Backbone as JSON Lines, residues from 0, in Angstrom:
{"i":0,"aa":"M","n":[64.88,-55.01,37.34],"ca":[63.57,-54.83,37.93],"c":[63.23,-55.92,38.95]}
{"i":1,"aa":"E","n":[63.63,-57.16,38.64],"ca":[63.3,-58.26,39.55],"c":[63.94,-58.05,40.92]}
{"i":2,"aa":"K","n":[65.17,-57.6,40.92],"ca":[65.88,-57.37,42.19],"c":[65.2,-56.27,43.0]}
{"i":3,"aa":"L","n":[64.72,-55.25,42.32],"ca":[64.02,-54.15,42.99],"c":[62.75,-54.65,43.67]}
{"i":4,"aa":"V","n":[61.94,-55.39,42.94],"ca":[60.69,-55.94,43.49],"c":[61.0,-56.9,44.64]}
{"i":5,"aa":"E","n":[62.02,-57.73,44.47],"ca":[62.4,-58.68,45.51],"c":[62.85,-57.95,46.78]}
{"i":6,"aa":"F","n":[63.65,-56.91,46.64],"ca":[64.13,-56.14,47.79],"c":[62.97,-55.49,48.54]}
{"i":7,"aa":"I","n":[62.06,-54.87,47.81],"ca":[60.92,-54.22,48.44],"c":[60.05,-55.24,49.18]}
{"i":8,"aa":"A","n":[59.77,-56.35,48.52],"ca":[58.91,-57.38,49.13],"c":[59.56,-57.99,50.36]}
{"i":9,"aa":"Q","n":[60.86,-58.27,50.3],"ca":[61.54,-58.86,51.45],"c":[61.57,-57.9,52.63]}
{"i":10,"aa":"S","n":[61.57,-56.61,52.35],"ca":[61.56,-55.62,53.43],"c":[60.21,-55.55,54.13]}
{"i":11,"aa":"L","n":[59.16,-55.97,53.46],"ca":[57.81,-55.85,53.99],"c":[57.33,-57.07,54.77]}
{"i":12,"aa":"V","n":[57.8,-58.25,54.41],"ca":[57.23,-59.5,54.94],"c":[57.99,-60.02,56.15]}
{"i":13,"aa":"E","n":[57.35,-60.95,56.87],"ca":[57.99,-61.59,58.01],"c":[58.85,-62.78,57.6]}
{"i":14,"aa":"K","n":[58.54,-63.38,56.46],"ca":[59.3,-64.54,55.96],"c":[59.95,-64.17,54.62]}
{"i":15,"aa":"P","n":[61.06,-63.44,54.65],"ca":[61.69,-62.99,53.4],"c":[62.24,-64.14,52.55]}
{"i":16,"aa":"E","n":[62.51,-65.28,53.17],"ca":[63.02,-66.42,52.39],"c":[61.95,-67.02,51.48]}
{"i":17,"aa":"A","n":[60.69,-66.71,51.73],"ca":[59.58,-67.24,50.93],"c":[59.24,-66.37,49.73]}
{"i":18,"aa":"V","n":[59.91,-65.24,49.57],"ca":[59.62,-64.34,48.45],"c":[60.2,-64.92,47.16]}
{"i":19,"aa":"R","n":[59.38,-65.01,46.13],"ca":[59.81,-65.51,44.82],"c":[59.41,-64.5,43.75]}
{"i":20,"aa":"V","n":[60.36,-64.13,42.92],"ca":[60.11,-63.19,41.84],"c":[60.52,-63.85,40.53]}
{"i":21,"aa":"T","n":[59.6,-63.88,39.58],"ca":[59.9,-64.42,38.26],"c":[59.59,-63.38,37.19]}
{"i":22,"aa":"R","n":[60.24,-63.53,36.06],"ca":[60.07,-62.57,34.96],"c":[59.64,-63.32,33.7]}
{"i":23,"aa":"R","n":[58.65,-62.76,33.03],"ca":[58.22,-63.29,31.74],"c":[58.29,-62.17,30.72]}
{"i":24,"aa":"D","n":[58.93,-62.43,29.61],"ca":[59.01,-61.45,28.54],"c":[57.96,-61.76,27.48]}
{"i":25,"aa":"E","n":[57.18,-60.77,27.15],"ca":[56.22,-60.88,26.06],"c":[56.63,-59.88,24.99]}
{"i":26,"aa":"S","n":[55.92,-59.86,23.9],"ca":[56.32,-59.02,22.77],"c":[56.37,-57.54,23.1]}
{"i":27,"aa":"D","n":[55.39,-57.04,23.86],"ca":[55.33,-55.6,24.12],"c":[55.46,-55.23,25.6]}
{"i":28,"aa":"R","n":[55.65,-56.24,26.47],"ca":[55.75,-55.92,27.9],"c":[56.53,-56.99,28.65]}
{"i":29,"aa":"I","n":[56.94,-56.63,29.84],"ca":[57.63,-57.53,30.76],"c":[56.72,-57.72,31.96]}
{"i":30,"aa":"I","n":[56.48,-58.97,32.31],"ca":[55.62,-59.28,33.45],"c":[56.5,-59.8,34.57]}
{"i":31,"aa":"I","n":[56.43,-59.14,35.72],"ca":[57.16,-59.57,36.91],"c":[56.13,-60.12,37.89]}
{"i":32,"aa":"E","n":[56.29,-61.4,38.22],"ca":[55.35,-62.06,39.12],"c":[55.98,-62.17,40.5]}
{"i":33,"aa":"L","n":[55.24,-61.74,41.51],"ca":[55.7,-61.76,42.89],"c":[54.86,-62.74,43.68]}
{"i":34,"aa":"A","n":[55.51,-63.7,44.31],"ca":[54.82,-64.68,45.16],"c":[55.44,-64.62,46.56]}
{"i":35,"aa":"V","n":[54.59,-64.57,47.56],"ca":[55.03,-64.54,48.96],"c":[54.28,-65.6,49.75]}
{"i":36,"aa":"D","n":[54.67,-65.8,50.99],"ca":[53.99,-66.73,51.87],"c":[52.54,-66.27,52.05]}
{"i":37,"aa":"P","n":[51.59,-67.2,52.09],"ca":[50.18,-66.8,52.25],"c":[49.9,-65.94,53.49]}
{"i":38,"aa":"D","n":[50.68,-66.12,54.53],"ca":[50.49,-65.31,55.74],"c":[50.93,-63.86,55.53]}
{"i":39,"aa":"D","n":[51.79,-63.61,54.55],"ca":[52.35,-62.28,54.33],"c":[51.68,-61.52,53.18]}
{"i":40,"aa":"I","n":[50.72,-62.12,52.53],"ca":[50.13,-61.49,51.34],"c":[49.48,-60.15,51.68]}
{"i":41,"aa":"G","n":[48.89,-60.04,52.85],"ca":[48.25,-58.78,53.24],"c":[49.25,-57.66,53.43]}
{"i":42,"aa":"K","n":[50.46,-57.99,53.84],"ca":[51.48,-56.97,54.04],"c":[52.01,-56.45,52.71]}
{"i":43,"aa":"V","n":[51.98,-57.27,51.68],"ca":[52.44,-56.84,50.36],"c":[51.36,-56.06,49.64]}
{"i":44,"aa":"I","n":[50.11,-56.43,49.85],"ca":[49.01,-55.73,49.18],"c":[48.66,-54.44,49.92]}
{"i":45,"aa":"G","n":[48.58,-54.51,51.24],"ca":[48.26,-53.33,52.02],"c":[46.77,-53.04,52.04]}
{"i":46,"aa":"R","n":[46.41,-52.04,52.81],"ca":[45.0,-51.66,52.9],"c":[44.55,-51.05,51.58]}
{"i":47,"aa":"Q","n":[43.47,-51.6,51.05],"ca":[42.89,-51.15,49.79],"c":[43.91,-51.15,48.66]}
{"i":48,"aa":"G","n":[44.96,-51.99,48.77],"ca":[45.94,-52.13,47.7],"c":[46.95,-51.0,47.61]}
{"i":49,"aa":"R","n":[47.09,-50.24,48.65],"ca":[47.99,-49.07,48.6],"c":[49.46,-49.46,48.43]}
{"i":50,"aa":"I","n":[49.91,-50.48,49.15],"ca":[51.31,-50.88,49.04],"c":[51.57,-51.51,47.67]}
{"i":51,"aa":"A","n":[50.65,-52.33,47.19],"ca":[50.8,-52.93,45.86],"c":[50.86,-51.84,44.79]}
{"i":52,"aa":"K","n":[50.03,-50.84,44.92],"ca":[50.03,-49.73,43.98],"c":[51.34,-48.96,44.04]}
{"i":53,"aa":"A","n":[51.88,-48.78,45.24],"ca":[53.16,-48.09,45.41],"c":[54.3,-48.88,44.78]}
{"i":54,"aa":"I","n":[54.29,-50.2,44.94],"ca":[55.33,-51.04,44.32],"c":[55.26,-50.9,42.81]}
{"i":55,"aa":"R","n":[54.05,-50.95,42.27],"ca":[53.9,-50.81,40.81],"c":[54.36,-49.44,40.32]}
{"i":56,"aa":"T","n":[54.11,-48.4,41.11],"ca":[54.53,-47.05,40.74],"c":[56.05,-46.93,40.72]}
{"i":57,"aa":"V","n":[56.71,-47.5,41.72],"ca":[58.17,-47.47,41.77],"c":[58.77,-48.22,40.58]}
{"i":58,"aa":"V","n":[58.23,-49.39,40.27],"ca":[58.73,-50.17,39.14],"c":[58.49,-49.43,37.83]}
{"i":59,"aa":"K","n":[57.35,-48.82,37.7],"ca":[57.05,-48.05,36.48],"c":[58.03,-46.89,36.32]}
{"i":60,"aa":"A","n":[58.33,-46.2,37.41],"ca":[59.28,-45.09,37.34],"c":[60.68,-45.59,37.01]}
{"i":61,"aa":"A","n":[61.06,-46.75,37.54],"ca":[62.39,-47.3,37.27],"c":[62.52,-47.84,35.85]}
{"i":62,"aa":"S","n":[61.4,-48.13,35.21],"ca":[61.45,-48.73,33.87],"c":[61.2,-47.72,32.76]}
{"i":63,"aa":"V","n":[61.27,-46.44,33.06],"ca":[60.98,-45.42,32.06],"c":[61.92,-45.53,30.86]}
{"i":64,"aa":"K","n":[63.17,-45.86,31.1],"ca":[64.14,-45.95,30.01],"c":[63.96,-47.19,29.15]}
{"i":65,"aa":"S","n":[63.2,-48.14,29.63],"ca":[62.96,-49.38,28.88],"c":[61.96,-49.14,27.76]}
{"i":66,"aa":"D","n":[62.09,-49.91,26.7],"ca":[61.16,-49.81,25.57],"c":[59.84,-50.5,25.84]}
{"i":67,"aa":"K","n":[59.85,-51.43,26.79],"ca":[58.67,-52.23,27.08],"c":[57.98,-51.75,28.36]}
{"i":68,"aa":"K","n":[56.69,-51.99,28.42],"ca":[55.92,-51.71,29.62],"c":[56.18,-52.82,30.64]}
{"i":69,"aa":"V","n":[56.35,-52.47,31.9],"ca":[56.6,-53.44,32.96],"c":[55.37,-53.55,33.83]}
{"i":70,"aa":"V","n":[54.89,-54.78,34.02],"ca":[53.69,-55.06,34.81],"c":[54.08,-55.92,36.0]}
{"i":71,"aa":"V","n":[53.61,-55.57,37.19],"ca":[53.88,-56.37,38.39],"c":[52.6,-57.08,38.78]}
{"i":72,"aa":"D","n":[52.65,-58.41,38.82],"ca":[51.52,-59.24,39.26],"c":[51.86,-59.86,40.61]}
{"i":73,"aa":"I","n":[50.96,-59.74,41.56],"ca":[51.14,-60.35,42.87],"c":[50.28,-61.6,42.91]}
{"i":74,"aa":"L","n":[50.93,-62.73,43.09],"ca":[50.22,-64.02,43.04],"c":[49.78,-64.45,44.42]}
């Protein structure tokens, strides 16, 4: 999942080297945290959060086989 989020984010931003993806495992879910350069945050979130919502939808679809819920947080 981390590689998927990283690939999508790097495709969207102007400074792909600044993209950082970390994973935290909790008892019932996996939290994937995405951090980008402050100048690129708008490109990852999109208008009214449409791109962020699309990223979360893709990750949710990719994690269907997993036992845990996957949450994407944009920092």
